[in-house]
C-alpha positions in Angstrom: 0.0 0.0 0.0 3.0 2.3 -0.4 3.1 4.9 2.4 -0.7 5.1 2.8 -2.2 4.7 6.1 -2.7 1.1 7.3 -5.9 2.3 8.8 -8.0 1.7 5.7 -11.3 1.8 7.6 -10.7 5.2 9.1 -8.8 7.4 6.7 -11.0 10.3 7.7 -9.4 10.5 11.1 -6.2 11.9 9.5 -4.0 9.4 11.4 -0.5 10.3 10.3 1.1 7.2 9.1 2.4 8.9 6.0 -0.5 11.0 4.8 1.0 14.4 5.4 0.2 16.9 2.7 -1.8 16.4 -0.4 -0.7 13.4 -2.5 1.9 12.3 0.0 1.4 8.6 -0.8 3.2 9.1 -4.1 6.8 9.3 -2.5 6.0 6.0 -0.8 5.1 4.5 -4.2 8.5 5.6 -5.5 10.1 4.0 -2.4 8.2 0.8 -3.0 9.5 0.6 -6.6 13.1 1.5 -5.8 13.2 -0.5 -2.6 14.0 2.7 -0.6 12.4 3.7 2.7 9.1 5.6 2.8 9.8 9.2 3.5 13.4 9.1 2.5 15.1 12.1 1.0 17.2 10.7 -1.8 15.8 11.1 -5.4 16.7 10.4 -9.0 18.7 12.8 -11.2 17.1 11.6 -14.4 13.5 12.0 -15.7 11.2 9.4 -14.2 7.6 8.4 -14.8 5.6 6.3 -12.3 2.2 4.8 -12.3 0.4 3.2 -9.4 -2.9 1.2 -9.1 -4.4 -0.2 -6.0 -7.7 -2.0 -5.5 -9.4 -3.0 -2.2 -12.5 -5.0 -1.8 -14.9 -6.4 0.8 -18.3 -8.0 0.5 -20.1 -4.6 0.1 -17.3 -2.1 -0.8 -14.9 -1.8 -3.8 -12.2 0.9 -3.8 -9.6 1.9 -6.3 -6.8 4.4 -6.2 -4.7 5.3 -9.2 -1.9 7.7 -9.6 0.7 8.9 -12.0 3.8 11.1 -11.4 6.5 12.6 -13.5 9.7 14.0 -12.0 12.7 15.6 -13.4 15.9 17.4 -12.3 17.8 20.1 -14.0 20.8 22.0 -12.6 19.7 23.7 -9.4 16.1 22.5 -9.6 14.1 19.3 -9.1 10.3 19.3 -9.9 7.5 16.9 -10.0 3.8 16.7 -11.0 1.4 14.1 -9.7 -2.2 13.3 -10.7 -4.5 10.8 -8.9 -8.0 9.3 -9.4 -9.9 7.4 -6.7 -13.3 5.7 -6.9 -15.6 4.4 -4.2 -18.4 1.9 -4.9 -20.5 0.9 -1.9 -23.7 -1.1 -1.2 -25.3 1.2 1.3 -27.5 -0.6 3.8 -29.3 1.3 6.6 -29.3 -0.2 10.1 -33.0 -1.2 10.1 -33.6 -1.3 13.9 -32.7 2.5 14.1 -33.4 3.6 10.5 -36.6 1.8 9.5 -38.7 4.7 8.2 -36.4 6.8 5.9 -33.4 4.6 5.1 -33.3 2.3 2.1 -30.6 0.2 0.4 -28.8 2.0 -2.4 -25.7 1.5 -4.6 -23.3 4.4 -4.2 -20.5 5.5 -6.5 -18.3 8.5 -6.2 -15.1 9.7 -7.8 -12.2 11.8 -6.6 -9.7 13.7 -8.6 -6.5 15.3 -7.3 -3.3 17.0 -8.4 -0.1 18.0 -6.7 3.1 19.9 -7.8 6.4 20.2 -6.0 9.5 22.4 -6.6 12.8 21.8 -5.0 15.3 24.6 -5.8 18.8 23.8 -4.6 20.3 26.9 -2.9 23.5 25.3 -1.8 25.2 22.0 -2.0 23.6 20.9 1.3 20.5 23.0 1.4 17.3 22.7 -0.7 14.0 24.5 -0.5 10.7 22.5 -0.9 7.6 24.2 -2.2 4.4 22.3 -3.0 0.7 22.8 -3.6 -2.3 20.9 -4.8 -6.0 20.5 -4.9 -8.7 17.8 -5.1 -12.4 17.4 -5.8 -14.5 14.6 -4.3 -14.9 12.7 -1.1 -11.7 12.0 0.8 -12.6 8.4 1.6 -15.5 5.9 1.4 -16.6 6.4 5.0 -17.6 10.0 4.2 -19.6 8.8 1.1 -21.6 6.5 3.4 -22.2 9.2 6.1 -23.2 11.8 3.5 -25.7 9.4 2.0 -27.3 8.7 5.5 -28.0 12.5 6.0 -29.2 12.8 2.4 -31.8 10.0 2.9 -32.9 11.5 6.2 -33.3 15.1 5.1 -33.5 15.0 1.3 -35.3 11.7 0.7 -36.3 11.4 -3.0 -39.6 9.8 -1.9 -40.6 12.7 0.5 -40.6 16.5 0.6 -37.6 18.0 2.3 -38.9 18.2 5.9 -37.5 20.0 7.7 -36.0 22.4 5.1 -32.4 23.3 5.2 -30.5 20.4 3.6 -27.8 21.4 1.1 -26.1 18.9 -1.3 -22.5 18.3 -0.4 -19.6 19.5 -2.7 -16.4 18.2 -1.1 -13.1 19.6 -2.3 -10.0 21.2 -1.0 -6.5 22.5 -1.5 -3.1 22.6 0.2 0.2 24.5 0.2 3.4 23.8 2.0 6.9 25.2 2.2 10.0 23.9 3.9 13.6 22.8 3.4 16.0 19.9 3.4 19.4 20.3 5.0 22.2 17.8 4.7 23.9 18.6 8.0 26.3 15.6 7.9 27.6 14.7 4.4 25.7 11.7 3.1 24.7 10.5 6.6 22.6 13.1 8.3 19.5 14.9 6.9 16.9 17.3 8.4 13.7 18.1 6.7 11.1 20.7 7.9 7.8 21.6 6.3 5.0 23.9 7.3 1.7 23.4 5.5 -1.9 24.6 5.3 -4.9 22.5 4.2 -8.4 23.8 3.5 -11.1 21.1 3.1 -14.8 21.5 2.2 -16.4 18.4 3.6 -19.9 16.9 3.8 -21.2 18.0 7.2 -23.7 16.4 9.5 -27.1 17.7 10.4 -29.2 18.0 13.6 -32.8 19.0 14.2 -33.0 22.0 16.5 -35.9 21.6 18.9 -35.2 24.6 21.0 -37.5 27.6 20.2 -37.4 30.0 18.4 -36.6 27.8 15.4 -36.2 30.0 12.3 -34.2 27.1 10.6 -35.0 23.8 12.4 -32.3 21.8 10.5 -28.9 22.9 11.6 -25.9 22.2 9.3 -22.6 21.3 10.8 -19.2 22.8 10.1 -18.3 22.2 6.4 -15.0 24.0 6.1 -12.0 22.6 7.9 -8.7 24.6 8.2 -5.6 22.7 9.1 -2.2 24.2 9.7 0.6 21.6 10.2 4.2 21.3 10.9 6.5 18.3 10.2 10.1 17.6 11.2 12.0 14.6 9.9 15.5 13.4 10.8 17.2 10.7 8.7 20.6 9.2 9.6 22.7 6.6 7.9 24.5 4.5 10.5 27.3 2.6 8.9 26.6 0.8 5.7 23.7 -1.5 6.8 21.5 0.8 9.0 19.3 3.7 8.1 17.0 5.4 10.6 14.2 7.9 10.0 12.2 9.8 12.7 9.2 12.0 11.8 7.2 14.3 14.1 4.1 16.1 13.0 1.6 18.6 14.6 -1.8 19.2 13.0 -4.5 21.6 14.3 -7.9 21.2 12.6 -11.0 23.3 13.0 -13.2 22.2 16.0 -10.6 19.7 17.1 -7.7 19.7 19.5 -4.0 19.6 18.4 -2.9 16.2 17.1 0.7 15.1 17.7 2.2 12.2 15.8 5.5 10.4 15.6 6.7 7.6 13.3 10.1 5.9 13.3 11.5 3.7 10.5 14.5 1.5 10.5 16.1 -0.1 7.4 18.6 -2.9 8.1 20.5 -5.2 5.7 21.4 -8.3 7.8 23.0 -10.0 4.8 24.0 -9.3 1.2 20.6 -10.3 -0.3 18.3 -9.5 2.6 16.7 -6.2 3.7 14.4 -5.6 6.7 12.3 -2.4 6.8 10.4 -1.8 10.0 8.4 1.1 11.4 6.3 2.1 14.4 4.2 5.1 15.2 2.0 6.8 17.7 -0.5 9.7 17.6 -2.6 11.4 20.3 -5.3 14.1 20.4 -7.2 15.4 23.4 -9.4 14.6 25.1 -8.8 10.9 24.7 -7.8 9.7 21.2 -4.7 7.6 20.9 -3.4 5.3 18.1 -0.4 3.2 17.5 0.8 1.1 14.7 3.8 -1.0 13.6 4.8 -3.1 10.7 7.7 -4.8 8.9 8.7 -5.7 5.4 11.3 -8.3 4.5 12.9 -8.4 1.1 15.0 -11.1 -0.5 16.9 -10.6 -3.7 16.2 -13.8 -5.6 18.1 -12.7 -8.6 19.5 -9.5 -10.2 16.1 -8.8 -11.7 13.7 -10.2 -9.1 13.2 -9.3 -5.4 10.6 -11.1 -3.2 8.7 -9.0 -0.7 6.6 -9.9 2.4 4.8 -7.4 4.6 3.0 -7.5 8.0 1.3 -4.6 9.7 -0.9 -3.8 12.7 -3.0 -0.8 13.9 -5.0 0.1 17.0 -6.8 3.2 18.2 -9.2 4.2 20.9 -11.9 5.8 18.7 -13.1 9.3 18.4 -16.6 9.1 20.0 -16.6 11.6 22.9 -20.2 11.1 24.2 -21.9 7.7 23.3 -25.3 9.2 24.1 -25.1 11.8 21.3 -25.6 11.0 17.6 -22.2 11.1 16.0 -20.6 9.8 12.8 -17.2 9.5 14.6 -15.7 6.1 14.4 -15.4 3.8 17.4 -12.2 2.1 18.4 -10.5 0.0 15.8 -8.0 -2.8 15.5 -6.7 -3.8 12.1 -4.0 -6.0 10.7 -2.9 -7.4 7.4 -0.2 -9.1 5.4 0.9 -9.2 1.8 3.3 -11.0 -0.5 4.7 -9.7 -3.7 7.7 -9.3 -6.0 9.7 -6.4 -7.5 11.1 -6.9 -11.0 13.9 -4.6 -12.2 15.5 -3.9 -15.6 17.9 -1.2 -16.7 15.3 1.5 -16.9 12.1 -0.2 -15.9 10.8 -1.5 -12.5 7.5 -3.3 -11.7 6.2 -4.2 -8.3 3.2 -6.5 -7.7 1.6 -7.4 -4.3 -1.5 -9.0 -2.9 -2.8 -9.9 0.5 -5.7 -9.9 3.0 -6.6 -7.1 5.4 -8.9 -7.3 8.5 -10.7 -4.6 10.5 -12.3 -5.1 13.9 -14.4 -2.2 15.3 -15.7 -1.7 18.8 -19.5 -1.8 19.0 -21.4 1.3 18.1 -23.6 2.4 20.9 -26.5 4.8 21.6 -28.2 6.7 18.8 -25.1 6.4 16.7 -26.1 2.8 16.0 -27.5 4.1 12.7 -23.9 3.8 11.5 -23.6 0.1 12.6 -23.3 -1.1 9.1 -20.6 1.4 8.3 -18.5 0.4 11.3 -19.0 -3.4 11.0 -16.0 -5.8 10.9 -14.8 -6.5 7.4 -12.4 -8.8 5.6 -10.6 -7.0 2.8 -8.6 -8.1 -0.2 -5.8 -5.8 -1.3 -3.8 -5.7 -4.6 -1.3 -3.2 -5.9 0.8 -2.7 -9.0 3.5 -0.1 -9.4 5.3 0.7 -12.6 8.3 3.0 -13.0 10.4 4.0 -16.0 13.5 6.2 -16.2 14.3 8.1 -19.4 
C-alpha cells in the first residue's frame, strides 16, 4: 500500500502514518518501486515516470486508487507533478432497527480527482527549498460517502418532501500548500527536513434538528469548512553501511478539534548481502482521549539480479473518536486492524515493476447509543488488497 495509512477503515481520522500533505502517498510509491524507505530524501537525477494502481474490496465495498507522477531534475532545480484518481463503490444498507422509516438500500458510486506539484530549488550543495501545492475534488474516503448518504436520505429523501427544510447537497473539495527545506547537516549520513503546511477542506457536514424555540431554521448544518495548519520535522541518519533510521514528528491543528501530535520511526537494516528488513512504528494522540499506535515490517530477499521477493506485515490500533456515546455522531469507534501481503519487484535497466496482494482485516468496537444508525458502516470487514506499481527512467 505504499506509504498510505494502514488504517483503511478510518482514513477520515487523519491518522498520520504517512498522509502528510496532499498526495503524500506518491513518494511512498516511489520508495516501493526503488526499494527505498518511505519518507526518504534521496531522489533520482534523471527523468522518471511512475504509475500506481491499488484496489481494495470487501463483501459490500470496492475501492480503487490510481496515480501517475513525473519528476525531473535540471541544474539547481528538481520538480514533479502528480495526478490521482480514486473511486468508491458501496452497497449502502441502513441499520434497520434504528433507521426503519427513511433509510433504504442504495448502490453508491463517487469519484475523486487530485493533483499536486512540487518544486525543490537547490540553494547550496547541502540546502534545498521545498515548495508544494495541490487541490482535489470529491470525497476523501469511502466512509464520508456513506455518512453523507445517510443524511441525504434523512433530510432530502427522494420519496418525500424536504422536511424540515435546510439540507444542502455536499460538494467536497480542498487545496493545500506547503513550504520547507532539506538540510544535509552531515555529508551523506545526516538529513533534516522541515515543512509547514496549510490545508483547507470543504467536507460533507452532519445535520441535527434544533428543537429549542425559536426555530427559524430547524435543520442545523454542521461545520463544512475545515482549516488545518501543520508542521512536520524529519530526521534521517545513515548508521554505517547497513543501517538507516528515519524519525518524523508532525503537529496538526484542525478546525473544531484539538491539536494532534504524531510520531513515526522507521528502520532499514540489511542483515546479509541479499536481505533487507524495513520496520516502522508510530504513535498519535489528540485530546481529550484519542490515541493510536501502529507497527509493521517488510522483509525483502533478492532472488536474482532482476527479481526481489517481498513480504509485509502490519498492525494498527486506536481508541476511537466518540466523545459522548449518548449523542448521535458519525465519529468512528475504536479500531483494531491487521494485514499481510506478498509480492515481487522486477527490475531492468530502466524499468521496474512491483506487484503485491494480500488480506486485510478490520475489527471495530461496538457502536452504541443513537449512533447505531452507523452500525453497518462500522462493522467488521475482511478485505482483499492488490497493488501494481510501474516505474520507467528516461
